C-alpha positions as CSV (number, residue, x, y, z in Angstrom):
1,M,12.8,18.6,-8.0
2,K,11.6,15.2,-9.0
3,K,14.1,13.2,-11.1
4,H,13.4,12.4,-14.7
5,I,11.9,9.0,-15.4
6,K,12.3,7.4,-18.8
7,A,8.6,7.0,-19.8
8,I,7.7,4.1,-22.0
9,D,5.4,4.9,-24.9
10,A,3.5,1.8,-25.9
11,R,1.1,2.4,-28.8
12,G,0.4,6.0,-27.6
13,R,-0.1,5.2,-24.0
14,K,2.7,6.3,-21.7
15,L,3.8,4.2,-18.7
16,G,5.6,6.7,-16.5
17,G,3.7,9.7,-18.1
18,D,1.3,12.1,-16.5
19,T,-1.0,9.6,-14.8
20,P,-1.0,5.9,-13.8
21,L,-2.3,3.5,-16.4
22,V,-5.1,0.9,-15.8
23,G,-4.6,-2.6,-16.9
24,T,-6.9,-5.6,-16.9
25,P,-6.1,-9.3,-17.1
26,L,-7.4,-12.0,-19.4
27,V,-7.4,-15.4,-17.8
28,G,-9.4,-17.5,-20.3
29,R,-8.3,-21.2,-20.6
30,T,-9.1,-21.4,-24.3
31,R,-8.7,-19.2,-27.4
32,E,-12.5,-18.6,-27.4
33,R,-12.6,-17.6,-23.8
34,V,-9.6,-15.3,-24.1
35,L,-11.2,-13.5,-27.1
36,A,-14.6,-13.3,-25.4
37,E,-13.0,-11.8,-22.3
38,A,-11.1,-9.3,-24.4
39,A,-14.4,-8.2,-26.1
40,S,-16.0,-7.8,-22.7
41,V,-13.2,-5.8,-21.1
42,L,-12.5,-3.6,-24.1
43,R,-15.9,-2.0,-23.6
44,Q,-14.6,-0.7,-20.3
45,K,-11.7,1.0,-22.0
46,P,-8.6,-0.2,-20.1
47,D,-5.2,1.3,-21.0
48,I,-3.4,-2.0,-21.2
49,I,-4.5,-5.7,-21.6
50,E,-2.5,-8.4,-19.8
51,W,-2.8,-11.9,-21.2
52,R,-2.1,-14.4,-18.4
53,V,-1.0,-17.3,-20.5
54,D,-0.4,-19.5,-17.5
55,Y,-4.2,-20.0,-17.4
56,F,-4.2,-21.1,-21.1
57,E,-4.7,-24.9,-21.5
58,A,-2.7,-25.1,-24.7
59,I,0.3,-23.3,-23.3
60,G,2.5,-26.2,-24.4
61,D,1.5,-25.6,-28.1
62,T,3.5,-22.6,-29.3
63,D,1.6,-22.3,-32.5
64,A,-1.7,-22.2,-30.6
65,V,-0.3,-19.5,-28.3
66,I,0.9,-17.4,-31.2
67,G,-2.3,-17.9,-33.1
68,T,-4.3,-16.7,-30.1
69,A,-1.9,-13.8,-29.6
70,R,-2.5,-12.8,-33.3
71,A,-6.3,-12.9,-32.8
72,L,-6.0,-11.0,-29.6
73,R,-3.9,-8.3,-31.3
74,E,-6.5,-7.9,-34.0
75,A,-9.2,-7.6,-31.3
76,V,-7.5,-5.1,-29.1
77,G,-6.1,-2.9,-31.9
78,K,-3.7,-0.3,-30.7
79,R,-4.0,-1.1,-27.0
80,P,-0.7,-2.5,-25.6
81,V,-0.5,-6.1,-24.5
82,I,1.5,-7.6,-21.6
83,F,2.3,-11.3,-22.0
84,T,2.7,-13.0,-18.7
85,C,3.3,-16.6,-17.6
86,R,3.2,-16.1,-13.9
87,A,5.1,-18.8,-11.9
88,E,3.0,-20.9,-9.5
89,R,5.1,-19.6,-6.6
90,G,4.1,-16.1,-7.6
91,G,0.4,-16.8,-7.7
92,G,0.2,-18.2,-11.2
93,E,-1.4,-21.4,-12.4
94,K,0.4,-24.7,-12.5
95,T,1.4,-25.2,-16.2
96,A,2.6,-28.1,-18.3
97,I,5.9,-26.4,-19.1
98,G,8.9,-25.7,-16.9
99,V,10.8,-22.4,-16.7
100,E,13.0,-23.3,-19.7
101,G,9.8,-23.9,-21.7
102,V,8.5,-20.5,-20.6
103,V,11.7,-18.9,-21.8
104,A,11.4,-20.6,-25.2
105,L,7.8,-19.5,-25.4
106,Y,8.7,-16.0,-24.6
107,A,11.3,-16.0,-27.3
108,A,8.8,-17.2,-29.9
109,V,6.2,-14.7,-28.9
110,A,8.7,-11.9,-28.8
111,D,9.8,-12.8,-32.3
112,S,6.2,-12.6,-33.4
113,R,6.0,-9.0,-32.2
114,L,2.3,-9.4,-31.4
115,V,2.7,-8.1,-27.8
116,D,4.4,-5.1,-26.2
117,F,5.6,-6.2,-22.8
118,I,6.8,-9.5,-21.4
119,D,6.7,-10.1,-17.7
120,F,9.3,-12.5,-16.1
121,D,9.9,-13.2,-12.4
122,V,13.1,-11.5,-11.2
123,D,14.0,-14.4,-8.9
124,N,14.7,-16.7,-11.9
125,D,18.2,-17.7,-12.8
126,P,20.1,-14.7,-14.1
127,A,21.1,-16.6,-17.3
128,L,17.4,-17.1,-18.1
129,I,16.6,-13.5,-17.4
130,R,19.4,-12.5,-19.9
131,E,17.8,-14.8,-22.5
132,V,14.4,-13.1,-22.1
133,R,15.9,-9.7,-22.0
134,E,17.8,-10.3,-25.3
135,A,14.6,-11.6,-26.9
136,T,12.7,-8.5,-25.9
137,R,15.5,-6.2,-27.0
138,R,16.0,-7.7,-30.4
139,N,12.3,-7.2,-31.1
140,D,11.9,-3.8,-29.6
141,L,9.6,-5.0,-26.8
142,R,9.7,-4.0,-23.1
143,L,10.7,-6.3,-20.2
144,I,8.9,-6.3,-16.9
145,L,10.9,-8.0,-14.1
146,S,8.6,-8.7,-11.2
147,Y,8.9,-9.9,-7.6
148,H,6.0,-11.6,-5.9
149,N,5.8,-12.5,-2.2
150,L,2.5,-14.2,-1.3
151,C,3.4,-14.8,2.3
152,Y,4.4,-11.5,3.8
153,T,5.8,-8.0,3.2
154,P,9.6,-7.7,3.5
155,G,11.3,-4.9,5.2
156,L,11.7,-1.4,3.7
157,E,15.3,-1.8,2.5
158,D,14.6,-5.3,1.0
159,L,11.6,-3.9,-0.9
160,V,13.6,-1.0,-2.3
161,D,16.3,-3.5,-3.3
162,R,13.8,-5.6,-5.3
163,F,13.1,-2.6,-7.5
164,L,16.8,-1.7,-7.9
165,E,17.7,-5.3,-8.7
166,A,15.2,-5.4,-11.5
167,E,16.7,-2.3,-13.0
168,R,20.2,-3.7,-12.6
169,L,19.2,-6.8,-14.5
170,G,18.0,-4.8,-17.4
171,A,14.3,-4.4,-16.8
172,D,12.3,-1.6,-18.6
173,V,9.7,-1.8,-15.8
174,A,10.1,-3.1,-12.2
175,M,7.2,-4.6,-10.4
176,V,6.8,-5.7,-6.7
177,Q,3.7,-7.5,-5.4
178,V,3.5,-8.5,-1.7
179,M,1.1,-9.8,0.9
180,P,0.3,-7.5,3.8
181,R,-0.4,-8.9,7.3
182,D,-1.5,-5.5,8.8
183,R,-1.8,-1.8,8.0
184,A,1.9,-1.2,8.7
185,D,2.8,-3.6,5.8
186,V,0.6,-1.6,3.4
187,L,2.3,1.7,4.4
188,R,5.7,0.1,4.1
189,L,5.0,-1.0,0.5
190,L,4.0,2.5,-0.4
191,A,7.0,4.0,1.4
192,A,9.3,1.6,-0.4
193,T,7.8,2.5,-3.8
194,A,8.3,6.2,-3.1
195,A,11.9,5.6,-2.0
196,A,12.7,3.4,-5.1
197,D,11.0,6.0,-7.3
198,D,13.6,8.5,-6.2
199,K,16.5,6.1,-7.0
200,T,15.5,4.4,-10.3
201,R,15.1,5.7,-13.8
202,I,12.5,3.2,-15.0
203,P,8.8,3.1,-14.3
204,L,7.7,1.1,-11.2
205,V,4.6,-0.9,-10.4
206,S,3.7,-2.0,-6.9
207,M,0.8,-3.5,-5.1
208,S,-0.2,-5.1,-1.8
209,I,-2.6,-7.9,-2.5
210,G,-5.8,-8.9,-0.9
211,P,-8.6,-6.7,0.6
212,L,-6.2,-5.0,3.0
213,G,-3.9,-4.0,0.2
214,S,-6.5,-2.9,-2.2
215,V,-5.9,0.7,-1.3
216,T,-2.5,0.5,-2.9
217,R,-4.2,-0.1,-6.3
218,M,-6.1,3.1,-5.9
219,V,-3.4,5.5,-4.5
220,G,-0.2,3.8,-5.8
221,G,0.2,6.5,-8.4
222,L,0.8,9.1,-5.7
223,F,3.8,7.1,-4.5
224,G,5.4,6.2,-7.9
225,S,3.4,3.2,-9.1
226,W,2.6,3.7,-12.8
227,L,0.2,0.8,-13.5
228,S,-2.7,-0.7,-11.5
229,F,-4.5,-3.8,-12.4
230,A,-8.3,-3.9,-12.2
231,V,-11.0,-6.4,-12.8
232,G,-12.5,-6.3,-16.3
233,E,-14.3,-9.7,-16.2
234,S,-12.2,-12.0,-14.0
235,A,-9.5,-11.2,-11.4
236,S,-6.0,-12.5,-11.7
237,A,-5.0,-11.6,-8.1
238,P,-6.9,-11.0,-4.8
239,G,-7.8,-7.4,-4.1
240,Q,-8.3,-6.2,-7.7
241,I,-11.2,-3.9,-7.9
242,P,-13.6,-3.2,-10.9
243,I,-12.1,-1.1,-13.6
244,G,-14.8,1.5,-13.5
245,D,-14.3,2.1,-9.7
246,L,-10.5,2.4,-10.2
247,V,-10.9,4.9,-13.0
248,A,-13.3,6.9,-10.9
249,V,-10.8,7.0,-8.0
250,H,-8.0,8.1,-10.2
251,D,-10.2,10.9,-11.6
252,I,-11.1,12.1,-8.1
253,L,-7.4,12.2,-7.1
254,R,-6.5,14.1,-10.2
255,R,-9.3,16.7,-9.7
256,S,-8.4,17.0,-6.0
257,R,-4.8,17.8,-6.9
258,G,-5.7,20.4,-9.5
259,G,-5.4,18.1,-12.5
260,E,-2.1,16.6,-11.4
261,M,-1.6,13.1,-10.2
262,F,1.7,13.7,-8.4
């Protein structure tokens, strides 16, 4: 019997529910572009919006960030929002603020309660992770701790440990993103997700990036990955596929399994 996973209800959409959710990133460099992107992708009805603030030119201006977050919340309505400042080493943009600045920005945005999830890299200093975790908890937000390896795919046990480490550090969601070099790497990521899914009690998200790994975005739900990112207007990582195509694949998988994803 499959173990119970503590599903996360974010504005009526369940991460860890009956089917994987579809998210789409916003990578605009200005407030106007962020809101224009949001208007465009909302027509495609994603489950979750991710604002990649590392692309935002005014990232060093906390008031500008919160003002844009407020306008974004008004635009997306009840759709949950993930707030992410991806580190450059994890595939993010180079920003004008260091990791301490990111932590301070996360605290301010968390206090505004305009977003639903905050994504922080799991390989940051544990003391900084605790600060971010405390900011999310006092504001009833959810913390995603994510691991990104843009060079290769680690071994099976190492991948499973990355999920478990995120849970030990207090994550509400654990994410692993890796670069495959061959088909075996793709299969290893899926196997690690399934193995971690049997050991953890929080929702997991996993993906192999690039064209070779794009299949994991389509079938990850069968192995325990509860969220897949798709292109609404602009991609935030290589291998993301259009949202309409991803929704169609998920629908085909559900129908082929008699209405069940798992």
